[in-house]
C-alpha positions in Angstrom: 34.6 203.7 250.3 37.9 204.8 248.4 40.2 201.3 247.1 43.2 201.7 250.6 46.7 202.6 249.3 49.0 200.7 251.2 51.0 203.4 253.4 54.3 203.7 254.0 54.6 206.1 257.0 54.1 205.6 260.1 51.2 208.1 261.0 50.6 211.0 264.1 47.4 210.8 265.3 46.2 214.3 266.7 42.7 212.8 268.1 40.3 216.3 269.9 39.3 214.9 272.4 37.2 218.1 272.6 37.2 221.6 271.5 36.1 223.1 275.0 39.7 224.9 277.9 39.3 226.3 281.0 41.9 228.9 280.2 41.7 231.7 277.8 45.3 232.6 276.7 45.6 235.6 275.1 48.1 234.2 271.9 45.9 231.2 270.9 44.4 230.2 267.6 42.1 228.1 268.9 38.6 231.1 268.5 35.8 228.6 269.1 36.0 227.4 273.0 32.8 224.7 273.0 31.8 223.9 276.2 30.7 220.2 276.3 32.1 219.7 273.1 32.4 215.8 271.9 33.6 213.8 269.1 30.6 212.4 267.4 32.2 209.5 265.4 31.5 206.3 267.0 35.2 205.0 268.4 35.1 202.2 266.2 35.6 203.0 263.4 38.3 205.9 264.4 40.4 202.5 265.7 39.5 200.5 262.0 41.4 203.7 260.3 44.0 203.0 262.2 45.0 199.7 262.4 45.0 200.2 258.5 47.8 202.3 258.3 50.2 200.7 259.4 52.4 200.2 257.2 54.2 197.0 258.9 51.1 195.3 259.2 50.0 195.9 255.4 54.1 194.5 254.5 53.1 191.8 257.2 56.4 192.7 259.1 56.7 192.8 262.7 58.4 195.4 263.7 58.6 195.0 267.5 59.7 199.6 267.7 57.7 201.2 264.9 54.6 202.3 266.6 52.1 205.4 264.7 51.1 207.5 267.7 47.9 208.7 268.3 48.2 212.2 270.5 45.2 213.2 272.7 45.0 217.0 272.2 41.8 219.7 272.5 41.0 222.4 273.9 41.7 220.6 276.8 42.3 217.3 276.7 41.6 216.4 280.1 37.4 217.5 279.9 36.6 214.6 277.6 39.4 212.3 279.9 36.2 209.2 279.5 37.7 209.5 275.8 40.7 208.8 275.8 40.2 205.6 279.1 38.4 204.7 276.0 40.3 204.6 273.5 43.2 203.1 275.4 41.5 200.2 276.4 40.3 199.7 272.9 43.7 199.1 271.0 46.0 198.7 274.3 47.2 195.2 272.9 45.7 194.4 269.2 47.5 198.0 268.0 51.2 199.2 268.0 50.7 202.6 269.9 52.5 204.8 272.0 50.4 207.6 273.4 50.4 211.3 274.0 48.6 213.4 276.1 49.1 217.1 275.0 47.6 219.4 277.9 47.6 222.8 279.4 48.5 220.7 282.8 46.0 222.3 284.4 43.6 219.3 285.7 46.7 216.9 285.6 45.9 216.8 289.6 42.6 214.8 288.7 44.2 212.1 286.0 42.8 208.5 285.6 45.5 206.2 286.8 44.8 204.3 284.7 45.1 206.9 281.1 48.7 207.7 283.5 49.9 204.4 283.2 49.3 203.7 279.6 50.7 207.4 278.9 54.3 207.1 276.9 54.5 211.2 276.8 53.4 214.5 278.2 53.3 217.5 276.6 52.7 220.1 279.0 51.7 224.1 278.4 54.3 226.2 280.6 55.3 229.1 280.0 57.5 230.3 283.5 58.8 231.6 284.3 55.1 232.5 286.8 55.3 235.9 286.2 55.4 235.4 282.3 52.5 232.3 282.0 50.2 234.4 284.4 50.0 236.8 282.2 49.4 234.7 279.2 47.6 231.8 280.6 45.7 233.5 283.4 46.6 234.3 287.7 47.0 231.4 289.4 47.6 229.3 286.8 51.6 228.2 287.2 51.8 227.1 290.6 48.6 224.5 289.5 50.5 223.2 287.1 54.1 223.0 288.7 52.2 221.4 291.6 50.6 218.9 290.0 53.4 218.0 287.9 55.1 217.5 291.2 52.1 215.0 291.6 52.6 212.9 289.2 56.0 212.4 289.2 56.2 210.1 290.9 53.7 207.9 289.7 54.6 208.5 286.5 57.0 206.2 284.7 57.0 208.7 281.1 58.9 211.5 279.5 57.6 214.9 280.3 58.0 217.7 277.8 57.9 221.3 278.7 56.1 223.4 275.1 56.5 227.3 275.7 55.6 229.6 273.7 57.9 232.5 273.2 56.0 235.7 273.0 57.6 238.7 271.5 57.5 240.6 275.0 60.3 243.1 276.3 60.8 241.4 279.1 59.9 237.2 277.6 63.2 235.7 277.9 63.7 231.5 276.3 66.4 231.3 278.9 64.9 232.5 282.0 61.6 229.8 280.8 63.8 227.5 280.9 65.9 227.8 284.8 62.7 228.2 286.2 61.6 225.1 284.8 64.7 223.2 284.7 63.9 221.2 288.2 60.4 219.5 287.2 61.1 219.3 283.5 63.7 217.6 281.5 62.6 217.5 278.3 62.2 221.4 276.8 60.2 222.7 273.3 59.5 225.9 272.6 56.8 227.8 269.9 57.4 230.9 268.2 54.3 233.2 268.8 53.7 234.8 265.1 54.9 239.1 265.8 53.2 239.5 262.8 50.0 237.8 263.2 49.6 239.9 266.9 50.7 243.4 266.0 53.8 243.6 268.1 56.3 246.7 266.6 59.2 246.2 263.9 61.1 247.3 267.3 59.7 244.8 269.9 60.8 242.5 267.3 64.7 243.5 266.3 65.5 243.3 270.7 63.2 240.3 270.8 65.9 238.9 267.8 68.5 240.5 269.8 67.8 239.2 273.1 66.7 235.4 271.4 70.4 234.9 270.1 71.6 235.8 273.6 69.2 233.1 274.8 70.1 230.5 272.3 74.0 230.8 273.7 73.8 231.1 277.0 71.7 228.8 276.9 73.3 225.7 274.4 76.2 226.3 277.3 73.4 225.4 280.6 72.8 222.5 277.5 76.0 221.2 277.4 76.6 221.4 281.0 74.1 219.1 281.6 75.4 216.4 279.3 78.6 217.1 281.1 77.5 216.7 284.2 75.1 213.6 284.0 71.5 215.6 285.3 70.8 215.5 281.4 68.1 217.6 279.7 66.5 216.9 276.5 66.5 221.0 274.5 64.5 219.2 271.5 65.4 221.9 269.1 69.0 221.8 269.6 68.8 217.8 269.4 66.9 218.4 266.3 69.6 220.3 264.6 72.7 217.4 266.0 70.6 214.7 264.5 70.9 213.9 261.1 67.9 213.0 258.9 66.2 211.7 255.7 63.1 211.7 255.2 61.7 215.2 252.5 59.3 216.2 255.0 57.9 219.3 257.3 59.2 218.5 260.6 56.4 219.2 261.9 55.1 215.9 259.6 52.8 218.2 258.5 52.0 216.3 254.1 54.1 213.3 255.6 53.0 211.2 258.6 50.3 214.4 261.0 47.1 213.5 261.1 44.6 215.6 262.4 41.2 214.4 263.5 38.8 216.3 264.1 35.4 216.1 266.2 33.2 215.0 263.3 36.2 211.9 262.5 37.5 214.5 259.0 41.3 214.8 259.0 43.4 217.5 258.4 47.5 217.7 257.8 47.8 220.4 259.7 46.8 221.1 263.6 46.9 224.9 263.3 44.3 223.6 259.9 41.9 222.4 261.3 37.9 223.5 259.4 40.5 224.5 256.5 40.0 222.8 253.5 43.3 223.4 251.8 44.2 220.7 254.4 41.9 218.3 254.3 42.9 215.2 253.5 40.8 212.8 253.9 38.1 210.9 256.9 37.7 208.1 259.5 35.2 206.8 257.2 36.9 207.1 253.5 40.7 207.3 255.2 43.3 209.9 253.9 46.0 211.1 251.5 48.7 212.6 253.7 50.0 213.8 251.4 46.9 215.4 249.6 48.2 218.6 251.3 50.3 219.4 248.7 50.0 223.4 249.4 52.3 223.0 252.5 54.8 221.2 251.2 56.3 224.2 248.6 57.2 225.6 251.8 59.1 222.1 252.5 63.5 222.9 253.4 64.2 219.8 252.4 63.7 218.3 256.2 66.9 219.1 257.8 67.0 222.4 259.5 71.0 223.0 258.7 70.1 223.9 254.7 67.1 225.9 255.4 67.7 228.9 253.1 65.6 231.9 252.3 65.8 231.3 248.6 63.1 228.1 249.7 60.3 230.2 250.8 60.9 232.6 247.9 59.8 230.7 245.5 56.1 229.9 247.8 55.4 233.1 249.4 51.7 231.9 249.7 52.4 228.6 251.8 53.1 230.9 254.6 50.8 234.0 254.1 47.6 231.0 253.8 49.1 229.3 257.2 49.9 232.3 259.7 47.9 234.7 257.6 50.5 237.2 257.5 52.6 239.4 255.8 55.0 237.3 254.2 57.8 239.0 254.0 57.8 239.9 257.3 57.1 236.8 258.6 59.9 235.3 256.6 62.1 237.4 258.3 61.6 237.2 262.0 61.4 233.1 261.4 64.5 232.4 259.4 66.6 234.5 261.4 65.5 232.9 264.2 65.8 229.6 262.6 69.5 231.0 261.3 70.2 232.1 265.2 69.6 228.5 266.4 71.7 226.9 264.3 74.0 228.5 264.6 73.7 228.7 267.9 73.6 224.9 268.2 76.3 224.3 265.6 78.6 227.3 267.1 79.6 223.9 269.8 79.5 221.0 266.7 83.4 219.8 267.1 82.6 219.8 271.1 80.2 217.8 271.1 82.2 215.6 268.9 84.9 214.4 270.8 82.6 214.2 274.3 81.4 211.8 272.0 84.5 210.2 270.0 86.1 209.8 274.7 82.6 208.0 275.2 82.1 211.2 278.4 78.9 211.4 276.5 76.2 209.2 275.5 74.7 209.9 271.6 71.1 209.1 272.7 71.5 213.0 275.3 72.9 214.2 272.6 70.3 213.1 269.6 66.5 213.4 269.9 64.8 211.0 271.7 60.9 209.9 270.1 59.1 212.5 272.2 60.9 215.2 269.8 59.1 214.0 267.1 56.0 214.7 268.3 56.7 218.2 269.1 58.2 220.9 265.7 61.8 220.2 266.4 62.6 224.0 264.8 60.3 225.9 266.5 
């Protein structure tokens, strides 16, 4: 057992409850689908390590708003719902935690009432519109998810976010997806499919970039309209651009706050690299140090998307290649282009938003990131 070093951060624990899943999404990076798999460690060991890694407990400071977060993930985490319920029962009241569920949404109709009552946030993977979603995740799944969301909403006091995977397809549109989901969700975030890894042609990538530019223009207008008319929609990437940040790490938390706990108790600093020894940061038995993920930090852009520049990435091309398994030059061009488009769209309305804030016509809490955003990558 090593000597514990007092932590400097609040942590996000992404806890795999199973590697089994009831869907076969076409872009999923989780190759192993182990039916019936469950954590092999004792739950008490996980609870103990979370209790030890609390900076405010170490310093003897009581801060009611300061909480570590636990995200139940997988696979499909609700395929091992017993683990989730037992964890909440063992930690509620004893540790200051936020409980988050990342789910594909197809089993939400079977969620335990106690689990639902104690979840602060639910992140639902849904790609809307129906045609796009069902093509990616399976026929009939879109209707199932929407029906399940509508079923739990009257009983659920927390927030629900749609997590969209933007596929580089000819007919995919972020704006159209959010329009298809706007009546059932109030929080939106999206991830970009890695186009190089999925053998998308250069022509299709270029077409997607132009469509993305158009989508961001329409979407920022929709966001501002929602702010003005009181039907606020939290477009997390825009909020992220608007929110000042002080940390110098990656916005996803890799290398600073992110701790991914595998089924065997091993801990990793990135959820896409579970099992990769380069991303191992310790275990629930020996403790962990998030800073061990030093190779990932080399591609850090100061934690602030407004300072993201191509030059940052040109220094260490091996990082993105090692993470995504892609041609670094092509990935760099694609992602830097989409980040710049997003930032430009949000910043083009900066003065207008500031005027609305100054006149108190809109609230700062609707413009800047809420806590649910901390459980996303913030900038796609």
